C-alpha positions in Angstrom: 0.0 0.0 0.0 1.9 3.1 -1.2 2.0 5.7 1.6 -0.1 8.8 1.0 2.7 11.3 0.9 4.7 9.1 -1.5 1.8 9.0 -3.9 1.7 12.8 -3.7 5.4 13.1 -4.3 5.3 10.7 -7.3 2.4 12.7 -8.7 4.3 15.9 -8.3 7.3 14.4 -10.0 5.2 13.1 -12.9 3.4 16.4 -13.4 6.7 18.3 -13.3 8.4 16.0 -15.7 5.5 15.9 -18.1 4.8 12.2 -17.8 1.0 12.8 -17.7 -0.3 15.1 -20.5 -3.9 15.8 -21.1 -3.6 15.5 -24.9 -6.6 15.5 -27.2 -8.8 12.4 -26.9 -8.5 10.4 -30.1 -11.3 8.0 -29.0 -15.0 8.9 -28.6 -15.1 7.8 -25.0 -15.1 10.7 -22.6 -13.9 11.0 -19.0 -16.8 12.6 -17.0 -15.6 13.0 -13.4 -14.2 11.3 -10.4 -16.8 10.1 -7.8 -14.6 9.6 -4.8 -12.2 6.9 -5.8 -14.1 5.9 -8.9 -13.4 7.3 -12.4 -16.6 7.8 -14.4 -16.2 7.4 -18.2 -19.0 7.7 -20.7 -19.1 4.9 -23.4 -19.9 5.9 -27.0 -22.3 3.0 -27.8 -19.9 1.0 -29.9 -19.6 -2.8 -29.6 -18.5 -3.6 -26.0 -19.2 -7.4 -26.2 -16.6 -9.9 -25.0 -16.1 -10.9 -28.6 -16.1 -9.1 -32.0 -18.6 -10.2 -34.7 -16.0 -12.5 -36.1 -15.5 -14.2 -32.8 -12.2 -12.7 -31.8 -11.6 -11.2 -28.3 -12.8 -7.6 -28.3 -9.6 -6.2 -26.9 -9.8 -2.8 -28.6 -13.1 -2.0 -26.8 -11.3 -2.3 -23.4 -8.1 -0.6 -24.7 -10.1 2.5 -25.6 -11.5 2.8 -22.0 -8.0 2.4 -20.5 -6.5 4.9 -22.9 -9.0 7.5 -21.7 -8.3 6.7 -18.0 -4.5 7.0 -18.5 -4.9 10.1 -20.5 -6.7 11.8 -17.6 -5.2 10.0 -14.6 -1.7 8.9 -15.7 0.0 5.5 -16.1 0.1 4.8 -12.3 -2.0 1.7 -12.1 -1.0 -2.0 -12.2 -4.6 -3.0 -12.9 -7.8 -1.3 -13.9 -11.2 -2.7 -12.7 -14.2 -1.8 -14.9 -17.9 -2.0 -14.0 -20.7 -0.9 -16.4 -24.3 0.2 -16.0 -25.3 -1.5 -19.2 -25.5 -5.1 -20.3 -23.4 -6.7 -22.9 -22.6 -10.2 -24.1 -20.1 -11.8 -21.7 -20.7 -15.3 -23.1 -20.9 -17.7 -20.2 -18.7 -15.6 -17.9 -19.5 -13.1 -15.2 -16.2 -11.3 -15.6 -12.9 -11.7 -17.3 -9.3 -10.7 -17.3 -7.4 -9.0 -20.2 -3.7 -9.6 -20.1 -1.5 -6.6 -20.9 2.0 -7.3 -19.7 4.0 -10.1 -18.1 7.7 -10.1 -17.2 7.5 -12.9 -14.6 9.3 -16.1 -15.4 8.3 -19.6 -14.1 4.5 -19.2 -14.2 3.8 -20.8 -17.6 3.4 -17.5 -19.5 5.9 -15.8 -21.9 7.9 -13.4 -19.9 8.3 -10.8 -22.7 4.6 -10.1 -23.2 3.9 -6.4 -23.6 0.8 -4.9 -25.2 1.1 -1.7 -23.2 1.2 0.7 -26.2 -2.2 -0.5 -27.3 -3.7 0.5 -23.9 -1.8 3.8 -23.8 0.4 2.6 -21.0 4.1 3.3 -21.5 5.3 1.1 -18.6 2.9 0.3 -15.7 -0.3 -1.5 -16.6 -0.4 -5.3 -16.2 -4.0 -6.1 -16.9 -7.6 -5.1 -17.1 -10.4 -6.7 -15.1 -13.8 -6.4 -16.7 -16.4 -7.1 -14.0 -19.4 -6.6 -16.3 -22.7 -4.8 -15.3 -22.8 -3.8 -11.6 -26.5 -5.0 -11.6 -25.5 -8.6 -11.8 -23.9 -8.4 -8.4 -27.2 -7.6 -6.7 -28.6 -11.0 -7.8 -27.8 -14.5 -6.7 -25.2 -16.0 -6.3 -23.8 -12.5 -5.5 -24.6 -9.6 -3.2 -23.4 -6.0 -2.8 -24.2 -6.1 0.9 -21.1 -6.9 3.0 -23.4 -8.4 5.7 -24.8 -11.0 3.2 -22.7 -14.2 2.9 -23.1 -14.0 -0.9 -20.9 -10.9 -0.8 -18.0 -13.3 -0.5 -18.8 -14.5 -4.0 -18.7 -10.9 -5.3 -15.3 -10.4 -3.7 -14.2 -13.8 -4.9 -15.0 -13.0 -8.5 -12.7 -9.9 -8.4 -10.0 -12.1 -6.6 -10.4 -14.7 -9.3 -9.9 -12.3 -12.2 -7.0 -10.6 -10.5 -5.5 -14.0 -9.9 -5.4 -14.5 -13.7 -2.5 -12.2 -13.8 -0.4 -15.2 -12.7 -2.8 -18.1 -12.8 -3.3 -20.8 -13.9 -1.0 -22.1 -16.7 1.7 -24.2 -15.1 2.6 -27.8 -16.1 4.6 -30.3 -14.1 7.1 -33.1 -14.7 5.4 -36.4 -14.0 6.9 -39.6 -12.6 7.8 -40.7 -16.1 9.8 -37.5 -16.8 7.2 -36.2 -19.2 5.7 -32.7 -19.0 2.1 -32.9 -18.1 -0.8 -30.5 -18.3 -3.0 -32.5 -16.0 -3.2 -29.7 -13.4 -5.1 -27.6 -15.9 -8.8 -27.5 -16.6 -11.2 -25.1 -18.2 -9.7 -23.2 -21.2 -6.3 -24.2 -20.0 -6.4 -21.2 -17.7 -8.0 -22.7 -14.6 -7.2 -25.6 -12.4 -8.5 -29.1 -13.2 -11.6 -30.1 -11.3 -9.6 -33.1 -10.1 -6.9 -30.9 -8.4 -7.3 -30.7 -4.7 -6.6 -27.0 -4.8 -7.7 -26.1 -1.3 -10.8 -24.6 -2.9 -8.8 -22.1 -5.1 -10.7 -19.2 -6.7 -9.3 -20.6 -9.9 -11.3 -23.8 -9.6 -10.4 -27.3 -8.4 -11.8 -28.1 -5.0 -10.9 -29.0 -1.4 -11.3 -32.7 -1.9 -11.7 -34.6 1.4 -11.1 -38.4 1.4 -14.1 -40.5 2.6 -11.9 -43.5 3.5 -13.4 -45.7 0.8 -11.6 -44.5 -2.3 -14.0 -41.7 -2.8 -13.7 -37.9 -2.2 -16.1 -35.1 -1.5 -15.7 -31.5 -2.5 -15.9 -29.9 1.0 -15.2 -26.4 -0.3 -15.0 -24.6 -3.6 -13.8 -21.2 -4.8 -12.9 -19.9 -1.3 -9.3 -18.7 -1.4 -5.9 -18.5 -3.1 -4.2 -21.9 -2.5 -0.5 -22.2 -1.5 0.3 -23.0 -5.1 -1.6 -19.9 -6.2 0.3 -17.8 -3.7 3.6 -19.2 -4.9 2.8 -18.3 -8.5 1.7 -14.8 -7.4 5.1 -14.3 -5.8 3.6 -14.2 -2.2 5.1 -17.5 -0.9 8.5 -19.1 -1.5 8.7 -22.5 -3.1 9.7 -23.9 0.3 6.4 -22.8 1.8 4.2 -24.8 -0.6 3.3 -28.2 0.8 2.7 -31.2 -1.5 -0.8 -31.3 -3.0 -3.1 -34.0 -4.4 -4.2 -34.6 -8.0 -7.1 -37.1 -8.3 -7.0 -39.6 -11.1 -10.2 -40.7 -12.8 -10.4 -40.8 -16.6 -14.2 -40.7 -16.5 -14.3 -37.3 -14.9 -14.0 -34.2 -17.2 -11.2 -32.0 -15.8 -12.8 -28.9 -17.3 -16.1 -29.1 -15.5 -16.8 -26.4 -12.9 -16.4 -27.2 -9.2 -19.5 -28.2 -7.4 -19.9 -28.1 -3.6 -20.6 -31.5 -2.2 -19.7 -33.4 -5.4 -18.5 -36.9 -4.8 -16.1 -38.9 -7.0 -14.1 -42.1 -6.9 -10.5 -41.6 -7.8 -6.9 -42.6 -7.2 -4.5 -40.1 -5.5 -1.3 -38.7 -6.9 0.9 -36.4 -4.8 2.5 -33.5 -6.6 5.4 -31.5 -5.3 6.3 -27.9 -6.2 9.7 -29.1 -7.4 7.9 -30.9 -10.2 6.4 -27.6 -11.4 9.8 -25.8 -11.1 11.4 -28.6 -13.2 8.8 -27.9 -15.9 8.5 -24.1 -15.8 11.7 -23.0 -14.2 12.2 -21.0 -11.0 9.9 -18.1 -10.5 11.7 -14.8 -11.2 11.3 -12.7 -9.2 10.8 -15.0 -6.3 8.9 -14.2 -3.1 11.9 -12.4 -1.5 11.8 -9.6 -4.2 8.5 -9.9 -6.1 6.1 -7.0 -6.3 3.6 -7.1 -3.4 2.1 -3.6 -3.5 -0.4 -3.1 -6.4 -2.2 0.0 -7.5 -5.8 -0.6 -8.8 -8.0 2.0 -10.5 -11.8 1.5 -10.5 -13.7 2.7 -13.5 -17.4 3.0 -13.9 -18.3 2.9 -17.6 -21.7 4.4 -18.1 -23.9 4.1 -21.1 -24.0 7.1 -23.4 -26.4 9.8 -22.4 -27.3 8.1 -19.1 -26.5 9.1 -15.5 -24.2 7.2 -13.2 -26.7 6.7 -10.5 -25.8 7.0 -6.8 -26.9 3.4 -6.3 -24.6 2.0 -8.9 -21.6 4.1 -7.8 -22.3 3.2 -4.2 -22.3 -0.5 -4.9 -19.0 -0.2 -6.8 -17.6 1.7 -3.9 -18.6 -1.0 -1.5 -16.8 -3.6 -3.6 -13.8 -1.4 -4.0 -13.3 -0.5 -0.4 -13.9 -4.1 0.9 -11.4 -5.5 -1.5 -8.5 -3.7 0.2 -9.0 -5.9 3.3 -10.1 -8.9 1.3 -6.8 -9.0 -0.7 -4.7 -8.4 2.3 -6.3 -11.3 4.1 -6.2 -13.6 1.1 -2.5 -13.0 0.7 -1.8 -13.8 4.3 -1.0 -10.2 5.1 1.9 -10.1 2.7 0.5 -8.1 -0.2 -1.6 -4.9 -0.5 -3.8 -3.2 -3.1 -4.1 0.6 -3.1 -7.3 1.6 -4.8 -6.9 5.4 -4.7 -7.1 7.5 -7.8 -4.4 10.0 -8.6 -6.3 13.0 -10.0 -4.3 14.9 -12.6 -4.7 18.7 -13.1 -4.2 20.0 -16.6 -0.8 21.6 -17.0 1.6 23.0 -19.6 3.4 19.9 -20.9 6.3 22.2 -22.2 7.0 23.5 -18.7 10.3 22.8 -17.0 10.1 19.9 -14.4 10.4 21.0 -10.8 11.6 17.7 -9.4 13.6 19.6 -6.8 10.4 20.9 -5.2 9.0 17.4 -5.1 12.1 16.0 -3.5 12.4 18.8 -1.0 8.9 18.2 0.1 9.4 14.5 0.5 12.6 15.0 2.5 10.8 17.5 4.7 8.5 14.7 5.8 11.4 12.5 7.1 11.3 12.4 10.9 14.3 13.2 13.1 15.3 9.6 13.7 15.4 8.9 9.9 12.0 7.3 9.2 8.9 8.2 7.2 5.5 6.9 8.3 1.8 7.2 7.8 1.4 5.0 10.9 3.8 3.7 13.5 3.1 0.1 12.4 4.1 0.8 8.8 7.3 2.8 9.4 9.7 0.3 7.8 7.5 -0.1 4.7 6.8 3.7 4.4 10.5 4.5 4.8 11.5 2.0 2.1 8.8 3.3 -0.3 9.8 6.9 0.3 13.5 6.3 -0.4 12.5 4.4 -3.6 10.4 7.4 -4.7 13.2 9.8 -4.0 15.7 7.8 -5.9 13.5 8.1 -9.0 14.1 11.9 -9.0 17.0 13.0 -11.1 19.3 14.7 -8.5 22.7 13.8 -7.2 22.1 11.3 -4.4 25.3 12.2 -2.7 23.9 15.7 -1.9 20.7 14.3 -0.3 20.5 15.0 3.5 19.6 11.4 4.4 19.4 10.6 8.1 21.1 7.4 9.3 19.3 4.3 8.1 20.4 2.4 11.2 18.2 4.6 13.4 15.3 3.8 11.1 15.6 0.1 11.8 16.0 0.6 15.5 12.9 2.8 15.7 10.6 0.2 14.2 8.9 -2.1 16.7 
């Protein structure tokens, strides 16, 4: 979670350096306003379906929305989450993930994937989560009421789609030395229904043995599994226990998980080393992987309609709850910051005043050498602040840093 004052300093730097420019909008979509932490954009009525008429993914429809967001808010976001107030053809999905970038090795995806230019993102954006119409989350099996147990399914859908940034593509080396895809199920992008995945959001189930050669799905779609968290860069390989793949050739591995389902199957134990042997070591691993993510929430309203308070309120409920949800799902090791950075129009030919931004950031350093939004986050805030400062083009030898040792000793 990027500290508040670091976000402001980075914004000051980007404005001064001309990173964000409110150039003319080449698309027909139009940014309307920010409602709290939600950016409202008006759609132009063009085809927004999941697929184009020729059956290809309708990537450009999403790219146009993101270009307008980045034009008005900057390339500060790892992910953009989009809700609409209009229905469109999602096929058999409730939501979906659009991949933009991947530079991670060892997760079963090309590590040189970069479609950022298409989305107007020079360097930051990793993916787009299209959550579909907000109205669908007021109906079963979902809810927009945090007091309703079905609200977990709403949060789970967002967690599922965010998980697709890293999941689920990996193969493993089986006991014969062959590379196997048997962990994978639906579309080759979800876990097999036969994988005992600890009820991963990405399918599989928590398969409990009944003692007679049969297994019952005790839980489905509840959490990120240990394997998920390893692929996401949250856990190290040494923290992933062995897991079970059930074997029954009569069971379709692509079928959706069903709570209470019962099957007869043989057990096969899979170890994380078998995945590493197939896909390679995850780079970066959990010791240095990204764990703080910026998410922007967009409400895409139908042309010539009003973004109603009810719709915006429901999106806000989902947005604000997901901060805690993600922190919990990642065992307190990762954060999402869902604040918008509002950009004020400026003269893009002006000289950058990075000195002013750096001076302000340094003025926030406390006498014992630390920065903090809260005493419990001193170490994280200090690290983030120094990272922000080192991105500013000034001689680091001249910076009046206070001793780092005193920072460490001040953190309890």
